[in-house]
C-alpha positions as CSV (number, residue, x, y, z in Angstrom):
1,M,21.8,21.7,-35.0
2,L,23.7,21.6,-31.7
3,L,21.9,24.7,-30.6
4,A,18.5,23.2,-31.2
5,I,19.5,20.0,-29.3
6,A,20.8,22.1,-26.4
7,L,17.7,24.2,-26.2
8,F,15.4,21.2,-26.4
9,A,17.4,19.5,-23.6
10,T,17.1,22.7,-21.5
11,A,13.3,22.8,-21.9
12,T,13.0,19.1,-21.2
13,F,15.1,19.3,-18.0
14,L,13.1,22.3,-16.8
15,A,9.8,20.5,-17.4
16,L,11.0,17.5,-15.5
17,G,12.2,19.7,-12.6
18,V,8.8,21.4,-12.4
19,W,7.0,18.0,-12.5
20,Q,9.1,16.8,-9.6
21,I,8.2,20.0,-7.6
22,E,4.5,19.3,-8.3
23,R,5.0,15.6,-7.3
24,R,6.7,16.8,-4.0
25,S,3.7,19.0,-3.2
26,W,1.3,16.1,-3.9
27,K,3.4,13.7,-1.8
28,L,3.6,16.1,1.2
29,D,-0.2,16.6,1.1
30,L,-0.7,12.8,0.9
31,I,1.6,12.3,3.9
32,A,-0.3,14.9,5.9
33,R,-3.7,13.4,5.1
34,V,-2.6,9.8,5.9
35,K,-1.0,10.9,9.2
36,E,-4.3,12.5,10.1
37,R,-6.3,9.4,9.3
38,V,-3.9,7.0,11.0
39,H,-4.1,8.9,14.3
40,A,-7.8,9.7,14.2
41,P,-10.2,7.7,16.5
42,P,-11.5,4.5,15.0
43,A,-14.7,4.9,13.0
44,P,-17.1,2.5,11.3
45,P,-15.8,1.3,7.9
46,P,-17.3,2.7,4.7
47,A,-20.0,0.9,2.7
48,F,-19.2,-2.0,0.4
49,A,-20.1,-0.2,-2.8
50,P,-17.4,-0.2,-5.5
51,W,-15.2,2.9,-5.5
52,T,-13.6,5.0,-8.2
53,E,-9.8,5.3,-7.8
54,A,-10.1,8.8,-6.4
55,E,-12.7,7.6,-3.8
56,A,-10.5,4.7,-2.9
57,R,-7.5,6.9,-2.2
58,Q,-9.7,9.0,0.1
59,Q,-10.4,6.0,2.2
60,E,-7.0,4.4,2.3
61,Y,-5.4,4.2,5.8
62,R,-8.5,5.3,7.6
63,H,-8.6,4.1,11.2
64,V,-11.7,1.8,11.4
65,A,-13.4,-0.4,13.9
66,L,-15.4,-3.6,13.1
67,T,-17.4,-6.0,15.1
68,G,-18.1,-9.6,13.9
69,T,-17.1,-13.2,13.9
70,F,-14.0,-14.6,12.3
71,R,-14.4,-17.4,9.8
72,H,-11.1,-19.2,10.6
73,D,-11.9,-22.0,8.2
74,R,-11.4,-19.6,5.3
75,E,-8.1,-18.2,6.4
76,T,-5.5,-17.3,3.7
77,L,-1.7,-17.0,4.2
78,V,0.1,-14.3,2.1
79,Q,3.9,-14.3,2.0
80,A,5.4,-11.4,4.0
81,L,8.7,-9.8,4.7
82,T,8.7,-7.8,7.8
83,L,11.0,-6.4,10.5
84,R,10.4,-9.7,12.3
85,G,11.7,-11.6,9.3
86,A,10.1,-13.7,6.6
87,G,6.8,-15.4,7.1
88,F,3.1,-14.8,6.3
89,W,0.2,-12.4,6.8
90,V,-2.9,-14.2,8.1
91,L,-5.9,-12.9,6.3
92,T,-9.2,-14.0,7.8
93,P,-12.8,-13.1,6.8
94,L,-14.7,-11.3,9.5
95,Q,-18.5,-11.8,9.3
96,T,-20.0,-8.4,10.1
97,A,-23.6,-7.2,10.0
98,N,-23.0,-5.7,6.6
99,G,-21.1,-8.6,5.0
100,L,-17.6,-10.0,5.0
101,V,-14.4,-8.0,5.5
102,L,-10.9,-9.5,5.0
103,V,-8.8,-8.7,8.1
104,N,-5.1,-9.0,8.1
105,R,-4.7,-10.3,11.6
106,G,-1.0,-9.9,11.5
107,F,2.3,-11.8,10.9
108,V,3.3,-15.4,11.7
109,P,6.7,-17.0,11.2
110,P,6.9,-20.2,9.0
111,D,6.6,-22.5,12.0
112,K,3.3,-20.9,12.9
113,R,1.7,-21.1,9.5
114,D,-0.4,-24.2,10.5
115,P,-3.5,-23.0,12.4
116,A,-3.1,-25.9,14.7
117,T,0.0,-24.2,16.2
118,R,-2.0,-21.2,17.2
119,K,-5.3,-22.6,18.4
120,A,-5.7,-20.1,21.2
121,A,-6.1,-17.4,18.5
122,Q,-8.6,-19.4,16.5
123,A,-11.5,-19.1,19.1
124,S,-15.0,-18.4,17.9
125,G,-17.4,-15.7,19.1
126,Q,-17.9,-12.1,18.4
127,V,-14.8,-9.8,18.4
128,R,-14.0,-6.1,17.9
129,V,-11.2,-5.3,15.5
130,T,-9.6,-2.0,15.1
131,G,-7.0,-1.2,12.4
132,L,-6.2,0.6,9.2
133,L,-8.2,0.3,6.0
134,R,-6.0,-0.8,3.1
135,L,-6.6,-1.1,-0.6
136,S,-6.5,-4.4,-2.4
137,E,-3.2,-5.5,-4.0
138,P,-4.2,-7.2,-7.2
139,G,-2.0,-9.5,-9.2
140,G,0.8,-10.5,-6.9
141,G,4.1,-9.3,-5.6
142,F,7.4,-8.2,-7.2
143,L,8.1,-10.7,-10.0
144,R,5.7,-13.2,-8.5
145,V,2.1,-13.8,-9.5
146,N,-0.6,-15.0,-7.2
147,D,-1.5,-18.7,-7.9
148,P,-4.9,-19.4,-6.3
149,T,-5.0,-22.9,-7.6
150,A,-1.8,-23.8,-5.8
151,N,-2.7,-21.6,-2.8
152,R,0.4,-19.4,-3.2
153,W,-0.3,-15.8,-2.4
154,Y,2.2,-12.9,-2.7
155,S,-0.1,-10.0,-2.3
156,R,-3.3,-9.2,-0.5
157,D,-5.6,-9.4,-3.5
158,V,-9.1,-9.1,-2.0
159,A,-11.1,-10.2,-5.1
160,A,-8.9,-13.1,-5.9
161,I,-8.8,-14.4,-2.3
162,A,-12.6,-14.0,-2.1
163,G,-13.0,-16.0,-5.3
164,A,-10.6,-18.7,-4.2
165,R,-12.3,-19.0,-0.8
166,H,-15.9,-18.8,-2.2
167,L,-16.7,-15.7,-0.1
168,P,-19.8,-13.7,-1.1
169,A,-20.4,-10.0,-0.6
170,V,-16.8,-9.1,0.4
171,A,-15.8,-5.5,1.0
172,P,-13.5,-4.1,-1.7
173,Y,-10.7,-3.5,0.9
174,F,-9.0,-5.2,3.7
175,V,-8.1,-4.1,7.2
176,D,-4.7,-4.3,8.9
177,A,-5.4,-5.2,12.5
178,D,-3.6,-3.0,15.1
179,A,-1.1,-4.2,17.7
180,A,-3.7,-5.6,20.2
181,P,-2.3,-8.9,21.3
182,N,-3.9,-12.2,20.1
183,P,-4.2,-15.1,22.5
184,G,-1.0,-17.2,22.3
185,G,0.9,-14.3,20.8
186,Y,0.2,-15.0,17.1
187,P,-0.6,-13.5,14.7
188,V,1.3,-10.3,15.5
189,G,-0.7,-7.2,14.4
190,G,0.2,-3.6,14.2
191,L,3.0,-4.0,11.6
192,T,1.6,-1.7,8.9
193,V,4.4,0.4,7.4
194,V,3.1,3.9,6.8
195,K,6.1,5.5,5.0
196,F,6.2,7.2,1.6
197,Y,9.3,7.6,-0.4
198,N,9.9,11.3,-0.9
199,Q,13.0,12.2,-2.8
200,H,11.3,14.6,-5.2
201,L,13.2,17.7,-4.1
202,S,16.6,16.1,-4.8
203,Y,15.3,14.9,-8.2
204,A,14.0,18.4,-9.0
205,L,17.4,19.9,-8.1
206,T,19.1,17.4,-10.3
207,W,16.9,18.2,-13.3
208,F,17.3,22.0,-12.7
209,T,21.0,21.6,-12.6
210,M,20.9,19.7,-15.9
211,A,18.8,22.5,-17.3
212,I,21.4,25.1,-16.2
213,L,24.2,23.1,-17.8
214,S,22.2,22.7,-21.0
215,A,21.4,26.4,-21.0
216,A,25.1,27.1,-20.6
217,A,25.9,24.8,-23.5
218,S,23.3,26.6,-25.6
219,L,25.0,29.9,-24.8
220,L,28.4,28.5,-25.6
221,V,27.2,27.2,-29.0
222,L,25.5,30.6,-29.8
223,T,28.6,32.5,-28.8
224,R,30.9,30.4,-30.9
225,G,28.5,30.8,-33.8
226,R,28.7,34.5,-33.6
227,D,32.5,34.5,-33.4
228,R,32.9,32.8,-36.7
């Protein structure tokens, strides 16, 4: 019985180690692809058609450029925690020739949440926005659910924000604006964090070590069985 348990544990730990090696390879490939997209020249955004999950991942973090007019009256504030502290992301619909695109114009501290405190950045007229294409964040944040009725937003959920603001024909993604300064200093763009947690090698080594220990235990059980 003990031998069977030890052998099963060995096989399980080996499988987990191999899985982590595969995950590491996938993560390194993702990091390389995203790095290439982020530093590529800005290109027109993709069409508004719905994507499969695989297609969406191929578009994420693309460097894009858009031209249009901001609809400041439909602005949405989403709670944010950044290197500048706690505050809000300012998501504003941009009316383009192909439809509306939600643009995360950047961060504002709590004392700048009222648009009246940043009138210089609320000007009308056509603008050009460059930034990174991001995928929608449905549902909410960690342990906090978006509440459209109360206008409390914890994630950048494109569909939910579009519904709450009665926005038709909205792109299925949003764009994080780059660090180009806005009049008056706010919102502050260019704060996209492009980092991917990659500890898969250490996890793999841990599982392989456990497999070796389990194999040693199997050998010990087998040896003692023969000595009896």
